[in-house]
C-alpha positions as CSV (number, residue, x, y, z in Angstrom):
1,M,18.9,24.2,3.8
2,R,20.6,20.9,3.8
3,D,23.4,19.6,2.7
4,S,22.0,15.6,2.1
5,V,19.4,13.9,1.0
6,L,17.1,11.3,3.5
7,V,16.5,7.7,2.4
8,H,15.3,5.2,4.3
9,I,16.2,1.4,2.9
10,N,14.9,-1.0,4.6
11,G,13.3,0.7,7.5
12,V,16.9,2.8,8.5
13,P,17.5,6.3,7.6
14,H,20.8,6.9,6.0
15,R,21.8,10.6,5.1
16,F,24.2,11.2,1.9
17,G,26.2,13.9,0.8
18,A,28.4,14.4,-1.9
19,D,30.3,11.6,-1.7
20,Q,27.0,9.6,-2.4
21,A,23.9,11.3,-3.3
22,F,25.1,10.9,-7.1
23,L,25.2,6.8,-7.0
24,T,22.6,5.3,-8.8
25,V,20.5,3.7,-6.2
26,A,21.6,-0.2,-8.1
27,R,25.3,0.7,-7.5
28,F,24.8,2.1,-3.8
29,L,22.9,-1.4,-2.3
30,R,25.3,-3.8,-3.8
31,Y,28.8,-2.3,-3.3
32,D,27.9,-0.1,0.0
33,A,25.0,-1.7,1.6
34,R,26.0,-5.2,0.5
35,A,22.5,-5.7,-0.1
36,T,23.4,-7.8,-3.5
37,G,20.2,-9.4,-3.7
38,T,19.7,-6.2,-6.2
39,K,21.1,-7.4,-9.4
40,I,22.7,-5.0,-12.2
41,V,22.2,-6.4,-15.5
42,C,21.2,-4.1,-18.6
43,E,21.7,-0.7,-16.5
44,E,19.5,0.4,-18.8
45,G,15.8,0.1,-17.1
46,D,14.8,-2.5,-19.2
47,C,15.6,-6.0,-17.6
48,G,14.1,-5.2,-13.9
49,A,16.7,-7.5,-12.2
50,C,17.2,-4.2,-10.0
51,T,13.9,-3.3,-9.2
52,V,13.3,-2.0,-5.7
53,L,10.3,-0.8,-4.0
54,V,10.1,3.1,-3.6
55,G,7.7,4.3,-0.8
56,R,6.6,8.1,-1.1
57,R,4.2,10.1,1.0
58,E,0.8,9.8,-0.8
59,D,-2.4,10.4,1.3
60,G,-1.3,10.5,4.7
61,G,0.8,7.1,4.1
62,L,3.6,5.7,1.9
63,R,2.5,4.6,-1.2
64,Y,4.7,2.0,-2.6
65,R,5.6,1.6,-5.9
66,P,8.5,-0.8,-8.2
67,V,11.7,0.9,-10.0
68,N,14.3,0.0,-11.9
69,S,17.2,0.9,-9.3
70,C,20.2,1.0,-11.6
71,I,18.6,4.3,-13.1
72,Q,17.2,5.6,-10.4
73,F,19.6,7.9,-8.0
74,L,20.1,8.6,-4.6
75,F,19.5,12.2,-5.0
76,Q,16.1,11.3,-6.4
77,L,14.7,9.8,-3.7
78,D,15.4,12.6,-0.7
79,C,12.4,11.7,1.7
80,A,11.7,8.5,0.1
81,H,11.2,4.8,1.5
82,V,13.4,2.3,-0.4
83,V,12.4,-1.7,0.1
84,T,15.2,-4.3,-1.3
85,V,14.6,-8.1,-1.7
86,E,16.4,-8.0,2.0
87,G,13.5,-6.1,3.3
88,L,11.1,-8.8,3.0
89,T,12.0,-11.1,4.8
90,R,11.8,-10.6,8.3
91,G,13.7,-12.7,11.1
92,G,14.8,-15.2,8.7
93,V,10.9,-16.1,7.3
94,L,10.4,-15.6,3.7
95,T,7.1,-14.3,3.2
96,P,4.5,-16.2,1.6
97,L,5.3,-14.9,-2.2
98,Q,8.6,-15.7,-1.7
99,D,8.2,-19.3,-0.5
100,S,5.8,-19.6,-3.3
101,M,8.7,-18.8,-5.9
102,V,10.2,-21.9,-3.7
103,R,7.8,-24.4,-4.2
104,C,6.2,-23.2,-7.5
105,H,9.9,-23.7,-8.7
106,G,10.1,-20.1,-9.5
107,A,13.7,-20.1,-9.8
108,Q,15.9,-21.1,-12.6
109,C,19.2,-19.4,-12.7
110,G,17.9,-17.1,-10.4
111,Y,20.2,-14.1,-11.1
112,C,16.7,-12.2,-12.0
113,T,14.8,-14.0,-9.3
114,P,14.9,-10.7,-6.9
115,G,13.9,-8.6,-9.3
116,F,10.1,-10.5,-10.1
117,V,9.6,-11.1,-6.2
118,M,9.8,-6.8,-6.3
119,A,7.6,-6.4,-9.1
120,M,5.4,-9.0,-7.7
121,A,5.3,-7.2,-4.0
122,G,4.7,-4.4,-5.6
123,M,1.4,-5.9,-7.3
124,F,0.4,-7.3,-4.1
125,E,0.5,-3.5,-2.4
126,T,-2.6,-2.6,-4.8
127,N,-4.4,-6.4,-5.7
128,D,-4.4,-9.2,-3.3
129,Q,-6.4,-11.6,-6.2
130,P,-4.4,-11.0,-8.9
131,S,-5.0,-12.9,-12.3
132,A,-2.9,-13.9,-14.8
133,A,-3.1,-11.3,-16.8
134,D,-2.6,-9.2,-13.7
135,V,0.5,-10.6,-12.9
136,R,1.8,-10.8,-16.9
137,C,1.0,-7.1,-16.9
138,A,3.3,-6.7,-13.5
139,L,5.8,-8.3,-14.8
140,T,6.6,-6.4,-18.2
141,G,9.1,-4.6,-17.1
142,N,11.0,-8.1,-15.9
143,L,13.0,-10.5,-18.0
144,C,14.3,-14.4,-17.1
145,R,16.9,-15.3,-19.6
146,C,15.9,-19.3,-18.7
147,T,12.5,-18.8,-20.1
148,G,10.7,-19.2,-16.7
149,Y,8.0,-17.3,-17.1
150,E,5.0,-20.0,-16.1
151,S,6.6,-21.0,-13.1
152,I,6.4,-17.5,-12.0
153,I,3.3,-16.9,-13.0
154,H,2.3,-19.7,-11.3
155,A,4.1,-19.3,-8.0
156,A,2.2,-15.4,-7.9
157,L,-1.2,-17.2,-8.3
158,D,-0.5,-19.3,-5.6
159,V,-0.2,-16.9,-3.1
160,T,-2.5,-16.5,-0.5
161,E,-2.3,-13.7,1.6
162,Q,1.1,-11.6,0.9
163,P,1.9,-8.9,4.0
164,K,2.0,-5.3,2.9
165,I,5.1,-3.4,3.3
166,E,3.0,-1.3,6.1
167,A,3.2,-4.5,7.9
168,L,7.0,-5.1,7.8
169,Y,7.8,-1.1,8.0
170,P,5.1,0.7,10.3
171,S,5.0,4.0,7.9
172,A,4.5,6.4,11.1
173,P,8.4,6.5,12.4
174,I,9.2,6.9,8.6
175,L,6.8,9.2,8.0
176,A,7.9,11.4,11.5
177,A,10.9,11.7,10.5
178,I,10.5,13.3,6.9
179,A,7.7,15.4,8.1
180,E,10.7,17.8,9.3
181,A,13.6,17.7,6.2
182,E,10.9,17.2,3.2
183,R,10.4,21.1,4.4
184,E,13.8,21.8,3.6
185,P,15.5,23.0,0.5
186,V,18.2,20.6,-0.9
187,R,21.2,21.8,-1.9
188,I,24.9,19.3,-2.5
189,G,27.1,20.7,-5.1
190,H,25.2,21.4,-8.7
191,F,22.6,19.8,-7.5
192,A,19.4,21.3,-6.0
193,R,16.1,20.2,-4.4
194,P,14.0,23.3,-4.3
195,V,10.7,23.4,-1.8
196,S,8.9,26.4,-4.2
197,L,8.1,27.0,-7.6
198,E,10.2,30.3,-7.3
199,E,13.2,28.8,-6.0
200,A,12.8,26.3,-9.0
201,I,13.2,29.0,-11.6
202,A,15.9,31.1,-10.0
203,F,17.9,27.9,-9.9
204,K,17.1,27.3,-13.6
205,A,17.7,31.0,-14.2
206,E,20.9,30.4,-12.8
207,H,21.6,27.1,-14.8
208,P,20.4,27.4,-17.7
209,K,22.1,24.0,-19.2
210,A,20.4,22.0,-16.0
211,V,18.7,18.8,-16.6
212,I,15.2,18.1,-15.0
213,A,16.0,14.9,-13.3
214,Q,12.3,14.1,-12.1
215,G,12.2,10.0,-13.6
216,A,15.3,10.0,-14.9
217,T,14.6,6.9,-17.1
218,D,16.8,8.9,-20.2
219,F,19.2,10.7,-17.8
220,G,19.8,7.4,-16.0
221,V,20.8,5.9,-19.5
222,W,22.6,8.4,-20.2
223,S,25.1,8.5,-17.2
224,T,25.0,4.4,-17.2
225,K,25.7,4.4,-20.6
226,R,27.1,7.4,-21.9
227,N,29.0,8.8,-19.0
228,F,27.2,12.0,-19.6
229,V,27.4,14.5,-16.6
230,A,25.4,17.1,-15.9
231,E,26.5,20.7,-15.3
232,A,23.4,20.7,-12.8
233,V,20.4,19.1,-12.1
234,L,17.1,19.7,-10.6
235,S,14.3,17.8,-9.1
236,L,10.8,19.0,-8.7
237,D,9.8,16.7,-6.2
238,G,9.4,19.6,-3.3
239,V,7.6,22.1,-5.4
240,P,4.0,22.2,-4.5
241,G,1.4,21.6,-6.7
242,L,3.4,20.0,-9.9
243,G,1.9,17.1,-8.4
244,E,-1.5,17.3,-9.2
245,M,-4.4,17.0,-11.7
246,Q,-7.7,18.3,-12.5
247,I,-10.5,18.1,-14.7
248,A,-12.9,20.9,-15.4
249,D,-15.0,21.7,-18.2
250,G,-13.2,19.4,-20.6
251,L,-10.2,19.7,-19.8
252,L,-7.1,18.1,-18.0
253,A,-5.1,19.4,-16.7
254,V,-1.3,17.8,-15.7
255,G,1.2,18.7,-13.4
256,G,4.8,19.0,-14.4
257,R,5.9,16.2,-12.2
258,V,2.9,14.0,-12.7
259,S,4.4,10.1,-13.6
260,L,3.3,8.3,-16.4
261,T,1.1,5.8,-13.9
262,Q,-0.6,8.7,-12.5
263,F,-1.4,10.1,-15.7
264,E,-2.0,6.7,-17.1
265,G,-4.7,5.8,-13.9
266,V,-6.7,8.9,-14.7
267,V,-6.7,8.8,-18.8
268,R,-7.6,5.4,-19.4
269,E,-10.5,6.1,-18.2
270,L,-11.4,9.3,-19.7
271,V,-9.9,8.5,-22.8
272,P,-10.2,4.1,-23.3
273,E,-8.5,4.9,-27.2
274,M,-5.1,5.5,-24.5
275,R,-5.4,2.4,-22.8
276,A,-3.8,0.7,-25.6
277,I,-1.1,3.0,-25.8
278,M,0.2,3.4,-22.5
279,D,-0.3,-0.7,-22.0
280,R,2.8,-0.7,-24.5
281,F,4.7,2.3,-23.1
282,G,7.1,1.0,-21.3
283,S,7.3,-1.4,-18.0
284,P,5.2,-0.3,-15.0
285,Q,9.2,0.4,-13.0
286,I,9.3,3.1,-15.8
287,K,6.0,4.6,-15.5
288,N,6.6,4.6,-12.3
289,A,9.3,6.7,-12.7
290,G,8.9,9.0,-15.3
291,T,6.8,11.4,-16.1
292,L,4.3,13.3,-18.9
293,A,6.5,16.2,-19.1
294,G,9.3,14.6,-19.4
295,N,8.0,12.7,-22.3
296,I,7.3,16.0,-24.0
297,A,10.5,17.5,-23.3
298,N,12.8,14.7,-24.4
299,A,11.9,16.0,-27.7
300,S,11.8,12.7,-29.7
301,P,9.6,12.7,-32.7
302,I,8.7,8.9,-31.5
303,A,7.5,9.5,-28.1
304,D,4.7,7.5,-27.2
305,T,2.6,10.8,-25.5
306,L,2.4,13.2,-28.3
307,P,0.8,11.8,-31.2
308,F,-2.3,11.8,-28.2
309,L,-1.5,15.2,-27.3
310,F,-0.9,16.8,-31.1
311,V,-4.4,15.7,-32.2
312,M,-5.9,16.7,-29.2
313,D,-4.9,20.3,-29.6
314,A,-3.3,20.2,-26.1
315,R,-1.2,23.3,-24.6
316,L,2.1,23.6,-22.3
317,E,1.9,26.0,-19.7
318,L,5.3,27.1,-18.9
319,T,6.9,29.2,-16.2
320,G,9.7,31.5,-16.1
321,L,11.2,34.7,-14.3
322,S,7.8,36.8,-15.9
323,G,5.6,34.2,-15.2
324,P,3.6,31.4,-16.8
325,R,2.6,31.9,-20.3
326,V,0.9,29.3,-22.6
327,V,2.5,27.3,-25.8
328,P,0.6,25.1,-28.2
329,I,2.0,21.7,-28.0
330,R,2.6,22.2,-32.0
331,E,4.4,25.5,-31.5
332,F,6.7,24.3,-28.8
333,Y,8.8,22.2,-31.3
334,L,11.2,24.1,-33.5
335,G,12.9,21.4,-35.0
336,Y,14.7,17.9,-33.8
337,K,15.4,18.6,-30.0
338,K,15.4,22.3,-30.2
339,L,12.0,23.4,-28.1
340,D,10.5,27.1,-27.2
341,L,11.5,26.7,-24.0
342,R,13.2,29.8,-22.3
343,A,16.5,29.1,-20.3
344,D,14.6,30.1,-17.0
345,E,11.6,28.1,-17.6
346,L,10.2,25.0,-16.8
347,I,7.1,22.8,-17.7
348,T,4.3,23.5,-15.1
349,R,1.6,22.4,-16.5
350,I,-0.1,19.7,-20.2
351,L,-3.5,21.3,-20.7
352,I,-5.2,18.0,-22.8
353,P,-9.0,18.9,-24.3
354,L,-11.0,15.9,-24.0
355,P,-12.5,14.1,-26.6
356,A,-16.4,15.6,-27.0
357,A,-19.0,13.5,-27.7
358,G,-19.3,12.2,-31.6
359,D,-15.6,12.5,-31.7
360,T,-14.0,9.9,-33.5
361,L,-10.2,8.8,-31.9
362,R,-7.9,6.2,-33.2
363,L,-4.1,6.2,-31.9
364,Y,-1.5,3.7,-33.6
365,K,1.6,2.8,-32.7
366,I,3.9,0.2,-35.0
367,S,7.0,-1.4,-33.7
368,K,9.0,-4.6,-33.6
369,R,8.4,-5.7,-30.6
370,S,4.4,-5.2,-29.0
371,H,5.8,-4.2,-25.5
372,L,8.5,-2.4,-24.7
373,D,9.5,-1.0,-27.7
374,I,10.5,1.8,-29.2
375,S,8.3,3.1,-31.9
376,S,8.7,3.0,-35.4
377,F,6.1,4.7,-36.5
378,T,3.0,6.8,-34.7
379,A,-0.4,8.2,-35.9
380,A,-3.2,10.0,-34.3
381,M,-6.4,10.8,-35.8
382,L,-9.4,12.3,-34.5
383,M,-12.4,13.0,-36.8
384,Q,-15.6,15.3,-36.3
385,R,-18.2,13.6,-38.8
386,D,-21.6,15.1,-40.0
387,V,-24.2,12.4,-39.5
388,T,-27.2,14.5,-41.1
389,S,-25.4,13.1,-44.4
390,T,-26.4,10.1,-46.6
391,G,-25.1,6.6,-45.7
392,R,-22.2,6.7,-42.9
393,G,-22.1,10.5,-43.1
394,A,-19.4,13.3,-44.4
395,I,-16.4,14.3,-42.5
396,D,-16.7,17.8,-40.9
397,S,-12.7,18.0,-40.1
398,M,-10.2,15.6,-39.1
399,R,-6.9,15.9,-37.6
400,V,-3.8,13.8,-38.6
401,I,-0.9,14.1,-36.8
402,Y,2.3,11.4,-38.1
403,G,5.1,10.7,-35.9
404,G,8.4,9.0,-36.6
405,V,8.6,10.5,-40.5
406,G,10.3,13.1,-39.4
407,P,12.6,15.2,-37.1
408,V,9.4,16.5,-35.4
409,V,5.5,14.8,-34.8
410,L,3.8,16.6,-38.2
411,Q,0.3,17.4,-39.1
412,L,-0.6,16.4,-42.3
413,R,-2.7,20.0,-43.9
414,K,-2.8,18.8,-46.6
415,T,-4.7,15.8,-46.3
416,E,-6.7,17.2,-43.2
417,E,-7.6,19.8,-46.6
418,F,-8.6,17.2,-48.7
419,L,-10.8,15.1,-46.3
420,A,-12.7,18.0,-44.8
421,G,-16.5,17.6,-46.3
422,K,-15.5,14.1,-48.2
423,P,-17.9,11.4,-47.6
424,V,-16.6,8.3,-45.4
425,T,-16.1,5.9,-47.9
426,L,-12.7,3.4,-48.3
427,E,-11.9,5.3,-51.6
428,T,-12.0,8.9,-49.4
429,F,-9.6,7.3,-47.3
430,A,-7.3,5.7,-49.6
431,A,-6.7,8.7,-51.8
432,A,-6.2,10.5,-48.4
433,G,-3.5,7.9,-47.6
434,E,-2.3,8.7,-50.8
435,I,-2.0,12.1,-50.3
436,A,-0.6,11.6,-46.7
437,R,2.8,10.0,-48.3
438,G,3.6,12.7,-49.9
439,E,3.5,14.9,-46.9
440,I,6.7,13.3,-45.2
441,A,10.0,12.7,-45.8
442,P,11.1,9.9,-43.5
443,I,14.5,8.4,-43.3
444,S,15.5,4.6,-42.7
445,D,17.1,3.4,-39.7
446,V,17.3,0.7,-37.2
447,R,13.8,0.9,-36.7
448,G,12.5,0.7,-40.1
449,S,13.2,1.6,-43.8
450,Q,12.0,4.9,-45.6
451,E,9.9,2.7,-47.7
452,M,8.3,1.0,-44.7
453,R,7.3,4.1,-43.5
454,L,5.9,5.6,-46.3
455,Q,3.8,2.4,-46.7
456,L,2.7,2.9,-43.0
457,A,1.7,6.4,-43.7
458,E,-0.9,5.3,-46.8
459,N,-2.1,2.0,-45.3
460,I,-3.1,3.0,-41.8
461,F,-5.6,5.3,-43.3
462,T,-7.4,2.2,-44.4
463,K,-6.9,0.8,-41.2
464,F,-8.7,3.9,-39.5
465,Y,-11.5,3.1,-42.0
466,Y,-12.2,-0.2,-41.0
467,D,-11.7,0.2,-37.5
468,V,-14.4,3.2,-37.8
469,I,-16.1,1.1,-39.5
470,A,-16.2,-2.5,-37.5
471,V,-16.9,-0.6,-34.2
472,G,-19.7,1.5,-35.8
473,A,-18.3,4.9,-34.5
């Protein structure tokens, strides 16, 4: 068992013990490593000025993705390779991307520039010829307070050939260095990185209040903004199987440490309706770190993935000392932030039935900003229709899920009962909206008033009707 984590930074191996492992990556880089190109601004994963590339072993090599280093901790990066903006330049020669930022005046005050460069470097890892839309998507998580976005986008489009990180740092020596280390469990004070599910469950049973710091996109903010100190911290990175996804017999099984980026890559093709939701979910930096299981366990009634999971009747595989059990997601939430999760249990898989042929699925998110904003109201609707009926058919059955209108995500059963057997008409859905309004009791908060949410709960049915009719679904 190791009492330190092994992290390569710009090709150089570092071992961090109890004195440094609990530092955020950004703070170590700036104050210990003196790699001051990595900026700290918001320290909550919003602005992207602290963006670095993190390479993890994948398909026999290292796959690099941008993350926010201000809410990533060194203990999370065991057996990973971190590349900073300083690490892009070898021998004092700028890469084509950095040179293009100079030529195209992509920097104004310059404070945010390293984060933009690293986010674009991550984009070029998988896309040699990005479009303007690709660049905008890649830079969703980066803020420029000088409003210099157009010149930055121009700089990205002007790059003819950006070398991959593999060309700068061949992966073979790094992989060889971590080959033995990644097979060993890690224990540093109250932190554990086990290498088997049995060890992870035993640690969770021993530390019932342990935080599963997988993506740490929430835990990181608790730590930097609320001075939160966990009684114990558990990483599942070393547990085999939890990073896998399988599709069989109309069911998508998602492992407990599958990132939101990995989930998005699969579900956007299987369920096209999820594309817009995942696009607006968060920045690439956040999705590269966060996990689907984390979004579920956080238990927010406005979590963006929950309406989809509820409407598809997803189930959770929970594994503890007595073995696995399967709980429908709608029974998992017992109240606000209260879960049907025993002290020794982990979410090991999310089992998601996929829409069947003939199903009509619509997902909605209402927020003050279009992107990178917490929802004010969410909804998911799944309709099965009897197309043998006259006109536009009749509703065989319909599932209606709302978020942001109560302490947990809600299924509107009275509204569903009303809709069963009704014709697909505007009058039907207008009446359903009135019933839905009566089924909820939202509160007023900074994201919207009670009346606004009540009106949304009613109006969303009219929108659903026109969305369905407009596309001929």
